[in-house]
mmCIF file as gemmi writes it, N, C-alpha and C atoms, coordinates in Angstrom:
data_model
loop_
_atom_site.group_PDB
_atom_site.id
_atom_site.type_symbol
_atom_site.label_atom_id
_atom_site.label_alt_id
_atom_site.label_comp_id
_atom_site.label_asym_id
_atom_site.label_entity_id
_atom_site.label_seq_id
_atom_site.pdbx_PDB_ins_code
_atom_site.Cartn_x
_atom_site.Cartn_y
_atom_site.Cartn_z
_atom_site.occupancy
_atom_site.B_iso_or_equiv
_atom_site.pdbx_formal_charge
_atom_site.auth_seq_id
_atom_site.auth_asym_id
_atom_site.pdbx_PDB_model_num
ATOM 1 N N . MET Axp A 1 ? -9.688 -5.221 1.886 1 0 ? 1 A 1
ATOM 2 C CA . MET Axp A 1 ? -8.915 -6.073 3.689 1 0 ? 1 A 1
ATOM 3 C C . MET Axp A 1 ? -7.491 -6.156 3.459 1 0 ? 1 A 1
ATOM 4 N N . ARG Axp A 2 ? -7.881 -7.228 2.098 1 0 ? 2 A 1
ATOM 5 C CA . ARG Axp A 2 ? -6.142 -8.024 1.722 1 0 ? 2 A 1
ATOM 6 C C . ARG Axp A 2 ? -5.07 -6.763 1.333 1 0 ? 2 A 1
ATOM 7 N N . ARG Axp A 3 ? -5.345 -5.597 1.111 1 0 ? 3 A 1
ATOM 8 C CA . ARG Axp A 3 ? -3.963 -4.538 0.83 1 0 ? 3 A 1
ATOM 9 C C . ARG Axp A 3 ? -3.805 -4.27 2.254 1 0 ? 3 A 1
ATOM 10 N N . TRP Axp A 4 ? -4.9 -4.033 3.236 1 0 ? 4 A 1
ATOM 11 C CA . TRP Axp A 4 ? -4.623 -3.852 4.701 1 0 ? 4 A 1
ATOM 12 C C . TRP Axp A 4 ? -3.397 -4.139 5.216 1 0 ? 4 A 1
ATOM 13 N N . GLU Axp A 5 ? -4.072 -5.779 4.974 1 0 ? 5 A 1
ATOM 14 C CA . GLU Axp A 5 ? -3.164 -7.173 5.858 1 0 ? 5 A 1
ATOM 15 C C . GLU Axp A 5 ? -1.906 -6.906 5.641 1 0 ? 5 A 1
ATOM 16 N N . LYS Axp A 6 ? -1.436 -6.794 4.298 1 0 ? 6 A 1
ATOM 17 C CA . LYS Axp A 6 ? -0.646 -6.79 3.654 1 0 ? 6 A 1
ATOM 18 C C . LYS Axp A 6 ? 0.513 -5.586 3.708 1 0 ? 6 A 1
ATOM 19 N N . ALA Axp A 7 ? -0.247 -4.597 3.961 1 0 ? 7 A 1
ATOM 20 C CA . ALA Axp A 7 ? 0.64 -3.144 4.731 1 0 ? 7 A 1
ATOM 21 C C . ALA Axp A 7 ? 0.807 -3.073 6.052 1 0 ? 7 A 1
ATOM 22 N N . ARG Axp A 8 ? -0.119 -3.453 6.5 1 0 ? 8 A 1
ATOM 23 C CA . ARG Axp A 8 ? -0.142 -3.777 8.506 1 0 ? 8 A 1
ATOM 24 C C . ARG Axp A 8 ? 1.062 -4.489 8.905 1 0 ? 8 A 1
ATOM 25 N N . ALA Axp A 9 ? 1.199 -5.816 7.162 1 0 ? 9 A 1
ATOM 26 C CA . ALA Axp A 9 ? 2.159 -6.852 8.251 1 0 ? 9 A 1
ATOM 27 C C . ALA Axp A 9 ? 3.702 -6.101 8.324 1 0 ? 9 A 1
ATOM 28 N N . GLY Axp A 10 ? 3.83 -5.127 7.481 1 0 ? 10 A 1
ATOM 29 C CA . GLY Axp A 10 ? 5.121 -4.101 6.916 1 0 ? 10 A 1
ATOM 30 C C . GLY Axp A 10 ? 5.447 -3.422 8.62 1 0 ? 10 A 1
ATOM 31 N N . GLY Axp A 11 ? 4.499 -3.378 9.067 1 0 ? 11 A 1
ATOM 32 C CA . GLY Axp A 11 ? 4.263 -2.556 10.192 1 0 ? 11 A 1
ATOM 33 C C . GLY Axp A 11 ? 4.104 -1.053 10.242 1 0 ? 11 A 1
ATOM 34 N N . MET Axp A 12 ? 3.812 -0.319 11.933 1 0 ? 12 A 1
ATOM 35 C CA . MET Axp A 12 ? 3.271 0.955 11.651 1 0 ? 12 A 1
ATOM 36 C C . MET Axp A 12 ? 4.882 2.375 11.745 1 0 ? 12 A 1
ATOM 37 N N . THR Axp A 13 ? 5.428 1.705 11.927 1 0 ? 13 A 1
ATOM 38 C CA . THR Axp A 13 ? 6.827 2.066 11.809 1 0 ? 13 A 1
ATOM 39 C C . THR Axp A 13 ? 7.382 2.479 9.358 1 0 ? 13 A 1
ATOM 40 N N . ARG Axp A 14 ? 6.643 1.816 9.457 1 0 ? 14 A 1
ATOM 41 C CA . ARG Axp A 14 ? 6.788 1.704 8.093 1 0 ? 14 A 1
ATOM 42 C C . ARG Axp A 14 ? 5.799 2.056 6.756 1 0 ? 14 A 1
ATOM 43 N N . PHE Axp A 15 ? 4.771 2.428 7.765 1 0 ? 15 A 1
ATOM 44 C CA . PHE Axp A 15 ? 3.891 2.305 7.383 1 0 ? 15 A 1
ATOM 45 C C . PHE Axp A 15 ? 3.741 4.179 6.569 1 0 ? 15 A 1
ATOM 46 N N . VAL Axp A 16 ? 3.923 4.184 8.644 1 0 ? 16 A 1
ATOM 47 C CA . VAL Axp A 16 ? 3.906 6.053 8.834 1 0 ? 16 A 1
ATOM 48 C C . VAL Axp A 16 ? 4.998 6.5 7.057 1 0 ? 16 A 1
ATOM 49 N N . LEU Axp A 17 ? 6.576 5.847 7.434 1 0 ? 17 A 1
ATOM 50 C CA . LEU Axp A 17 ? 7.134 6.635 7.186 1 0 ? 17 A 1
ATOM 51 C C . LEU Axp A 17 ? 7.083 6.328 5.494 1 0 ? 17 A 1
ATOM 52 N N . LEU Axp A 18 ? 6.67 5.706 4.961 1 0 ? 18 A 1
ATOM 53 C CA . LEU Axp A 18 ? 6.442 4.993 3.197 1 0 ? 18 A 1
ATOM 54 C C . LEU Axp A 18 ? 5.232 6.199 2.768 1 0 ? 18 A 1
ATOM 55 N N . ARG Axp A 19 ? 4.304 5.433 3.303 1 0 ? 19 A 1
ATOM 56 C CA . ARG Axp A 19 ? 2.636 6.321 3.376 1 0 ? 19 A 1
ATOM 57 C C . ARG Axp A 19 ? 3.006 7.836 3.57 1 0 ? 19 A 1
ATOM 58 N N . GLY Axp A 20 ? 3.078 8.126 4.359 1 0 ? 20 A 1
ATOM 59 C CA . GLY Axp A 20 ? 2.813 9.367 5.785 1 0 ? 20 A 1
ATOM 60 C C . GLY Axp A 20 ? 4.105 10.02 4.857 1 0 ? 20 A 1
ATOM 61 N N . VAL Axp A 21 ? 5.027 10.03 5.56 1 0 ? 21 A 1
ATOM 62 C CA . VAL Axp A 21 ? 6.609 11.049 4.794 1 0 ? 21 A 1
ATOM 63 C C . VAL Axp A 21 ? 7.141 11.275 4.113 1 0 ? 21 A 1
ATOM 64 N N . LEU Axp A 22 ? 7.022 10.157 2.433 1 0 ? 22 A 1
ATOM 65 C CA . LEU Axp A 22 ? 7.593 10.114 1.498 1 0 ? 22 A 1
ATOM 66 C C . LEU Axp A 22 ? 6.072 10.648 0.666 1 0 ? 22 A 1
ATOM 67 N N . SER Axp A 23 ? 5.069 9.009 0.399 1 0 ? 23 A 1
ATOM 68 C CA . SER Axp A 23 ? 4.51 9.798 0.026 1 0 ? 23 A 1
ATOM 69 C C . SER Axp A 23 ? 3.475 10.541 0.137 1 0 ? 23 A 1
ATOM 70 N N . TYR Axp A 24 ? 3.292 11.15 0.748 1 0 ? 24 A 1
ATOM 71 C CA . TYR Axp A 24 ? 2.302 12.197 1.608 1 0 ? 24 A 1
ATOM 72 C C . TYR Axp A 24 ? 3.162 13.974 1.464 1 0 ? 24 A 1
ATOM 73 N N . GLY Axp A 25 ? 3.894 13.356 2.494 1 0 ? 25 A 1
ATOM 74 C CA . GLY Axp A 25 ? 5.301 14.853 3.348 1 0 ? 25 A 1
ATOM 75 C C . GLY Axp A 25 ? 5.814 15.109 1.834 1 0 ? 25 A 1
ATOM 76 N N . LEU Axp A 26 ? 6.159 14.356 1.21 1 0 ? 26 A 1
ATOM 77 C CA . LEU Axp A 26 ? 7.299 14.632 0.092 1 0 ? 26 A 1
ATOM 78 C C . LEU Axp A 26 ? 5.941 15.259 -1.073 1 0 ? 26 A 1
ATOM 79 N N . THR Axp A 27 ? 5.898 14.821 -1.404 1 0 ? 27 A 1
ATOM 80 C CA . THR Axp A 27 ? 4.753 15.584 -2.378 1 0 ? 27 A 1
ATOM 81 C C . THR Axp A 27 ? 3.474 16.887 -2.218 1 0 ? 27 A 1
ATOM 82 N N . MET Axp A 28 ? 3.476 16.644 -0.915 1 0 ? 28 A 1
ATOM 83 C CA . MET Axp A 28 ? 2.945 18.579 -0.514 1 0 ? 28 A 1
ATOM 84 C C . MET Axp A 28 ? 4.041 19.485 -0.293 1 0 ? 28 A 1
ATOM 85 N N . PHE Axp A 29 ? 5.385 18.717 0.138 1 0 ? 29 A 1
ATOM 86 C CA . PHE Axp A 29 ? 6.619 19.972 -0.024 1 0 ? 29 A 1
ATOM 87 C C . PHE Axp A 29 ? 6.969 19.693 -1.295 1 0 ? 29 A 1
ATOM 88 N N . VAL Axp A 30 ? 6.847 19.738 -1.879 1 0 ? 30 A 1
ATOM 89 C CA . VAL Axp A 30 ? 7.365 20.045 -3.705 1 0 ? 30 A 1
ATOM 90 C C . VAL Axp A 30 ? 6.244 20.401 -4.512 1 0 ? 30 A 1
ATOM 91 N N . LEU Axp A 31 ? 4.959 19.841 -3.984 1 0 ? 31 A 1
ATOM 92 C CA . LEU Axp A 31 ? 3.866 20.584 -4.898 1 0 ? 31 A 1
ATOM 93 C C . LEU Axp A 31 ? 3.43 22.536 -3.462 1 0 ? 31 A 1
ATOM 94 N N . MET Axp A 32 ? 4.207 22.169 -2.773 1 0 ? 32 A 1
ATOM 95 C CA . MET Axp A 32 ? 3.267 23.557 -1.528 1 0 ? 32 A 1
ATOM 96 C C . MET Axp A 32 ? 5.083 24.374 -2.987 1 0 ? 32 A 1
ATOM 97 N N . THR Axp A 33 ? 6.04 24.078 -2.102 1 0 ? 33 A 1
ATOM 98 C CA . THR Axp A 33 ? 6.672 24.604 -1.52 1 0 ? 33 A 1
ATOM 99 C C . THR Axp A 33 ? 7.956 25.077 -3.295 1 0 ? 33 A 1
ATOM 100 N N . PHE Axp A 34 ? 8.021 23.868 -4.983 1 0 ? 34 A 1
ATOM 101 C CA . PHE Axp A 34 ? 8.612 24.573 -5.483 1 0 ? 34 A 1
ATOM 102 C C . PHE Axp A 34 ? 6.488 24.862 -6.735 1 0 ? 34 A 1
ATOM 103 N N . ILE Axp A 35 ? 5.893 24.013 -6.788 1 0 ? 35 A 1
ATOM 104 C CA . ILE Axp A 35 ? 5.162 24.422 -7.509 1 0 ? 35 A 1
ATOM 105 C C . ILE Axp A 35 ? 4.252 25.458 -7.876 1 0 ? 35 A 1
ATOM 106 N N . VAL Axp A 36 ? 3.84 26.098 -5.672 1 0 ? 36 A 1
ATOM 107 C CA . VAL Axp A 36 ? 2.921 27.256 -6.055 1 0 ? 36 A 1
ATOM 108 C C . VAL Axp A 36 ? 4.315 28.182 -6.162 1 0 ? 36 A 1
ATOM 109 N N . GLN Axp A 37 ? 3.499 28.82 -6.483 1 0 ? 37 A 1
ATOM 110 C CA . GLN Axp A 37 ? 4.479 30.334 -6.781 1 0 ? 37 A 1
ATOM 111 C C . GLN Axp A 37 ? 4.695 31.211 -5.864 1 0 ? 37 A 1
ATOM 112 N N . ARG Axp A 38 ? 6.164 30.937 -5.272 1 0 ? 38 A 1
ATOM 113 C CA . ARG Axp A 38 ? 6.914 31.787 -4.207 1 0 ? 38 A 1
ATOM 114 C C . ARG Axp A 38 ? 7.998 32.815 -4.211 1 0 ? 38 A 1
ATOM 115 N N . ASP Axp A 39 ? 7.913 34.115 -4.192 1 0 ? 39 A 1
ATOM 116 C CA . ASP Axp A 39 ? 9 35.141 -4.353 1 0 ? 39 A 1
ATOM 117 C C . ASP Axp A 39 ? 10.302 35.012 -3.614 1 0 ? 39 A 1
ATOM 118 N N . ASP Axp A 40 ? 9.948 34.258 -2.256 1 0 ? 40 A 1
ATOM 119 C CA . ASP Axp A 40 ? 11.233 34.586 -1.76 1 0 ? 40 A 1
ATOM 120 C C . ASP Axp A 40 ? 11.294 32.938 -1.357 1 0 ? 40 A 1
ATOM 121 N N . LEU Axp A 41 ? 12.003 32.183 -2.367 1 0 ? 41 A 1
ATOM 122 C CA . LEU Axp A 41 ? 12.166 30.987 -2.243 1 0 ? 41 A 1
ATOM 123 C C . LEU Axp A 41 ? 13.538 30.845 -1.812 1 0 ? 41 A 1
ATOM 124 N N . SER Axp A 42 ? 14.444 30.252 -0.808 1 0 ? 42 A 1
ATOM 125 C CA . SER Axp A 42 ? 15.584 30.782 -0.066 1 0 ? 42 A 1
ATOM 126 C C . SER Axp A 42 ? 15.76 29.495 0.901 1 0 ? 42 A 1
ATOM 127 N N . ALA Axp A 43 ? 17.302 29.395 0.899 1 0 ? 43 A 1
ATOM 128 C CA . ALA Axp A 43 ? 17.168 28.074 1.296 1 0 ? 43 A 1
ATOM 129 C C . ALA Axp A 43 ? 17.092 28.102 3.058 1 0 ? 43 A 1
ATOM 130 N N . ARG Axp A 44 ? 16.576 28.66 3.994 1 0 ? 44 A 1
ATOM 131 C CA . ARG Axp A 44 ? 15.717 28.233 4.593 1 0 ? 44 A 1
ATOM 132 C C . ARG Axp A 44 ? 14.288 27.719 4.657 1 0 ? 44 A 1
ATOM 133 N N . PHE Axp A 45 ? 13.817 28.657 4.025 1 0 ? 45 A 1
ATOM 134 C CA . PHE Axp A 45 ? 12.715 28.316 3.268 1 0 ? 45 A 1
ATOM 135 C C . PHE Axp A 45 ? 11.761 27.307 3.26 1 0 ? 45 A 1
ATOM 136 N N . ILE Axp A 46 ? 12.907 26.239 2.007 1 0 ? 46 A 1
ATOM 137 C CA . ILE Axp A 46 ? 12.696 25.11 1.346 1 0 ? 46 A 1
ATOM 138 C C . ILE Axp A 46 ? 13.255 24.145 3.085 1 0 ? 46 A 1
ATOM 139 N N . ALA Axp A 47 ? 14.415 24.528 4.215 1 0 ? 47 A 1
ATOM 140 C CA . ALA Axp A 47 ? 14.675 23.505 5.007 1 0 ? 47 A 1
ATOM 141 C C . ALA Axp A 47 ? 13.424 23.799 5.852 1 0 ? 47 A 1
ATOM 142 N N . ILE Axp A 48 ? 12.849 24.645 6.394 1 0 ? 48 A 1
ATOM 143 C CA . ILE Axp A 48 ? 11.409 24.819 7.415 1 0 ? 48 A 1
ATOM 144 C C . ILE Axp A 48 ? 10.501 24.066 6.385 1 0 ? 48 A 1
ATOM 145 N N . SER Axp A 49 ? 10.018 24.346 5.376 1 0 ? 49 A 1
ATOM 146 C CA . SER Axp A 49 ? 8.674 23.472 4.902 1 0 ? 49 A 1
ATOM 147 C C . SER Axp A 49 ? 9.04 22.451 4.344 1 0 ? 49 A 1
ATOM 148 N N . ALA Axp A 50 ? 10.331 21.98 4.194 1 0 ? 50 A 1
ATOM 149 C CA . ALA Axp A 50 ? 10.547 20.167 4.165 1 0 ? 50 A 1
ATOM 150 C C . ALA Axp A 50 ? 10.293 19.846 5.142 1 0 ? 50 A 1
ATOM 151 N N . LEU Axp A 51 ? 10.849 20.109 6.635 1 0 ? 51 A 1
ATOM 152 C CA . LEU Axp A 51 ? 10.878 19.889 8.501 1 0 ? 51 A 1
ATOM 153 C C . LEU Axp A 51 ? 8.987 19.745 8.075 1 0 ? 51 A 1
ATOM 154 N N . LEU Axp A 52 ? 8.737 21.006 8.085 1 0 ? 52 A 1
ATOM 155 C CA . LEU Axp A 52 ? 7.211 20.565 8.076 1 0 ? 52 A 1
ATOM 156 C C . LEU Axp A 52 ? 5.74 20.162 7.814 1 0 ? 52 A 1
ATOM 157 N N . TRP Axp A 53 ? 6.581 19.728 6.623 1 0 ? 53 A 1
ATOM 158 C CA . TRP Axp A 53 ? 6.078 18.663 5.655 1 0 ? 53 A 1
ATOM 159 C C . TRP Axp A 53 ? 6.322 17.338 6.201 1 0 ? 53 A 1
ATOM 160 N N . SER Axp A 54 ? 7.474 16.933 6.28 1 0 ? 54 A 1
ATOM 161 C CA . SER Axp A 54 ? 8.153 15.614 6.946 1 0 ? 54 A 1
ATOM 162 C C . SER Axp A 54 ? 7.473 15.256 8.284 1 0 ? 54 A 1
ATOM 163 N N . VAL Axp A 55 ? 6.482 16.422 9.171 1 0 ? 55 A 1
ATOM 164 C CA . VAL Axp A 55 ? 5.931 16.098 10.427 1 0 ? 55 A 1
ATOM 165 C C . VAL Axp A 55 ? 4.407 15.844 9.737 1 0 ? 55 A 1
ATOM 166 N N . GLY Axp A 56 ? 4.181 16.591 9.107 1 0 ? 56 A 1
ATOM 167 C CA . GLY Axp A 56 ? 2.937 17.01 8.631 1 0 ? 56 A 1
ATOM 168 C C . GLY Axp A 56 ? 2.553 15.707 7.983 1 0 ? 56 A 1
ATOM 169 N N . GLY Axp A 57 ? 3.578 15.097 7.308 1 0 ? 57 A 1
ATOM 170 C CA . GLY Axp A 57 ? 3.317 13.876 6.576 1 0 ? 57 A 1
ATOM 171 C C . GLY Axp A 57 ? 3.252 12.419 7.814 1 0 ? 57 A 1
ATOM 172 N N . ALA Axp A 58 ? 3.901 12.458 8.589 1 0 ? 58 A 1
ATOM 173 C CA . ALA Axp A 58 ? 4.349 11.886 10.057 1 0 ? 58 A 1
ATOM 174 C C . ALA Axp A 58 ? 2.394 11.445 10.553 1 0 ? 58 A 1
ATOM 175 N N . VAL Axp A 59 ? 2.248 12.823 10.513 1 0 ? 59 A 1
ATOM 176 C CA . VAL Axp A 59 ? 0.821 12.558 11.628 1 0 ? 59 A 1
ATOM 177 C C . VAL Axp A 59 ? 0.1 12.831 10.36 1 0 ? 59 A 1
ATOM 178 N N . PHE Axp A 60 ? -0.367 12.867 9.316 1 0 ? 60 A 1
ATOM 179 C CA . PHE Axp A 60 ? -0.96 12.148 8.813 1 0 ? 60 A 1
ATOM 180 C C . PHE Axp A 60 ? -0.89 10.154 7.983 1 0 ? 60 A 1
ATOM 181 N N . GLY Axp A 61 ? 0.636 9.469 8.303 1 0 ? 61 A 1
ATOM 182 C CA . GLY Axp A 61 ? 0.139 8.868 8.085 1 0 ? 61 A 1
ATOM 183 C C . GLY Axp A 61 ? -0.242 7.845 9.556 1 0 ? 61 A 1
ATOM 184 N N . ALA Axp A 62 ? 0.097 7.97 10.705 1 0 ? 62 A 1
ATOM 185 C CA . ALA Axp A 62 ? -0.21 7.76 12.086 1 0 ? 62 A 1
ATOM 186 C C . ALA Axp A 62 ? -1.519 7.714 12.459 1 0 ? 62 A 1
ATOM 187 N N . LEU Axp A 63 ? -1.875 8.828 11.826 1 0 ? 63 A 1
ATOM 188 C CA . LEU Axp A 63 ? -3.682 8.826 12.058 1 0 ? 63 A 1
ATOM 189 C C . LEU Axp A 63 ? -4.392 7.861 10.606 1 0 ? 63 A 1
ATOM 190 N N . THR Axp A 64 ? -3.631 7.813 9.527 1 0 ? 64 A 1
ATOM 191 C CA . THR Axp A 64 ? -4.608 6.742 8.931 1 0 ? 64 A 1
ATOM 192 C C . THR Axp A 64 ? -3.709 5.26 8.975 1 0 ? 64 A 1
ATOM 193 N N . TRP Axp A 65 ? -2.998 4.894 10.151 1 0 ? 65 A 1
ATOM 194 C CA . TRP Axp A 65 ? -2.677 3.735 10.443 1 0 ? 65 A 1
ATOM 195 C C . TRP Axp A 65 ? -3.517 3.396 11.8 1 0 ? 65 A 1
ATOM 196 N N . PHE Axp A 66 ? -3.656 4.67 12.145 1 0 ? 66 A 1
ATOM 197 C CA . PHE Axp A 66 ? -4.683 4.06 13.741 1 0 ? 66 A 1
ATOM 198 C C . PHE Axp A 66 ? -6.31 4.515 13.234 1 0 ? 66 A 1
ATOM 199 N N . LEU Axp A 67 ? -6.745 4.815 11.993 1 0 ? 67 A 1
ATOM 200 C CA . LEU Axp A 67 ? -7.978 4.928 11.401 1 0 ? 67 A 1
ATOM 201 C C . LEU Axp A 67 ? -8.476 3.007 11.202 1 0 ? 67 A 1
ATOM 202 N N . MET Axp A 68 ? -7.556 2.427 9.678 1 0 ? 68 A 1
ATOM 203 C CA . MET Axp A 68 ? -7.283 1.832 9.963 1 0 ? 68 A 1
ATOM 204 C C . MET Axp A 68 ? -7.417 0.636 10.425 1 0 ? 68 A 1
ATOM 205 N N . GLU Axp A 69 ? -6.382 0.659 11.105 1 0 ? 69 A 1
ATOM 206 C CA . GLU Axp A 69 ? -6.397 -0.148 12.594 1 0 ? 69 A 1
ATOM 207 C C . GLU Axp A 69 ? -7.885 -0.504 13.375 1 0 ? 69 A 1
ATOM 208 N N . ARG Axp A 70 ? -8.707 0.607 13.066 1 0 ? 70 A 1
ATOM 209 C CA . ARG Axp A 70 ? -10.247 0.728 13.578 1 0 ? 70 A 1
ATOM 210 C C . ARG Axp A 70 ? -11.121 0.322 13.224 1 0 ? 70 A 1
ATOM 211 N N . ILE Axp A 71 ? -10.835 0.178 11.641 1 0 ? 71 A 1
ATOM 212 C CA . ILE Axp A 71 ? -11.905 -0.2 10.751 1 0 ? 71 A 1
ATOM 213 C C . ILE Axp A 71 ? -11.788 -1.671 10.971 1 0 ? 71 A 1
ATOM 214 N N . TYR Axp A 72 ? -10.39 -1.956 10.526 1 0 ? 72 A 1
ATOM 215 C CA . TYR Axp A 72 ? -9.934 -3.863 10.668 1 0 ? 72 A 1
ATOM 216 C C . TYR Axp A 72 ? -10.448 -4.642 11.348 1 0 ? 72 A 1
ATOM 217 N N . ARG Axp A 73 ? -10.098 -4.003 12.952 1 0 ? 73 A 1
ATOM 218 C CA . ARG Axp A 73 ? -10.808 -4.947 13.86 1 0 ? 73 A 1
ATOM 219 C C . ARG Axp A 73 ? -11.983 -5.029 14.255 1 0 ? 73 A 1
ATOM 220 N N . LYS Axp A 74 ? -12.372 -3.665 13.753 1 0 ? 74 A 1
ATOM 221 C CA . LYS Axp A 74 ? -14.394 -3.933 13.306 1 0 ? 74 A 1
ATOM 222 C C . LYS Axp A 74 ? -15.138 -4.844 12.704 1 0 ? 74 A 1
ATOM 223 N N . PHE Axp A 75 ? -14.265 -5.026 11.713 1 0 ? 75 A 1
ATOM 224 C CA . PHE Axp A 75 ? -14.52 -6.176 11.189 1 0 ? 75 A 1
ATOM 225 C C . PHE Axp A 75 ? -14.02 -7.084 10.468 1 0 ? 75 A 1
ATOM 226 N N . VAL Axp A 76 ? -12.769 -7.333 10.176 1 0 ? 76 A 1
ATOM 227 C CA . VAL Axp A 76 ? -12.37 -9.086 10.908 1 0 ? 76 A 1
ATOM 228 C C . VAL Axp A 76 ? -13.485 -9.637 11.452 1 0 ? 76 A 1
ATOM 229 N N . PRO Axp A 77 ? -13.227 -9.715 12.842 1 0 ? 77 A 1
ATOM 230 C CA . PRO Axp A 77 ? -14.336 -10.716 13.524 1 0 ? 77 A 1
ATOM 231 C C . PRO Axp A 77 ? -15.656 -11.09 13.346 1 0 ? 77 A 1
ATOM 232 N N . LYS Axp A 78 ? -16.461 -9.904 11.961 1 0 ? 78 A 1
ATOM 233 C CA . LYS Axp A 78 ? -17.201 -10.513 10.962 1 0 ? 78 A 1
ATOM 234 C C . LYS Axp A 78 ? -17.072 -11.689 10.19 1 0 ? 78 A 1
ATOM 235 N N . ILE Axp A 79 ? -16.158 -11.116 9.651 1 0 ? 79 A 1
ATOM 236 C CA . ILE Axp A 79 ? -15.082 -12.291 8.597 1 0 ? 79 A 1
ATOM 237 C C . ILE Axp A 79 ? -15.392 -13.457 8.779 1 0 ? 79 A 1
ATOM 238 N N . MET Axp A 80 ? -14.603 -13.841 10.314 1 0 ? 80 A 1
ATOM 239 C CA . MET Axp A 80 ? -14.053 -15.026 10.674 1 0 ? 80 A 1
ATOM 240 C C . MET Axp A 80 ? -14.801 -15.74 10.769 1 0 ? 80 A 1
ATOM 241 N N . ALA Axp A 81 ? -16.243 -14.858 11.411 1 0 ? 81 A 1
ATOM 242 C CA . ALA Axp A 81 ? -17.492 -15.813 11.949 1 0 ? 81 A 1
ATOM 243 C C . ALA Axp A 81 ? -18.369 -16.392 11.135 1 0 ? 81 A 1
């Protein structure tokens, strides 16, 4: 609970950028673009991959935020009582 309260205090935008775009999106971009064998590794492919994984990371971060908020709000009233 305390970890979520700390992350929550930073705000949704910060959470989505750090946990979604940077942590998930950047990791997946590097893994899927450079680690997985590619024969056609062009600048265009890299740019499209970066864009798609950034958007995917933002979606992942936002979904994680909303799910954690839902869990937090469900259990906090029980803890406070």
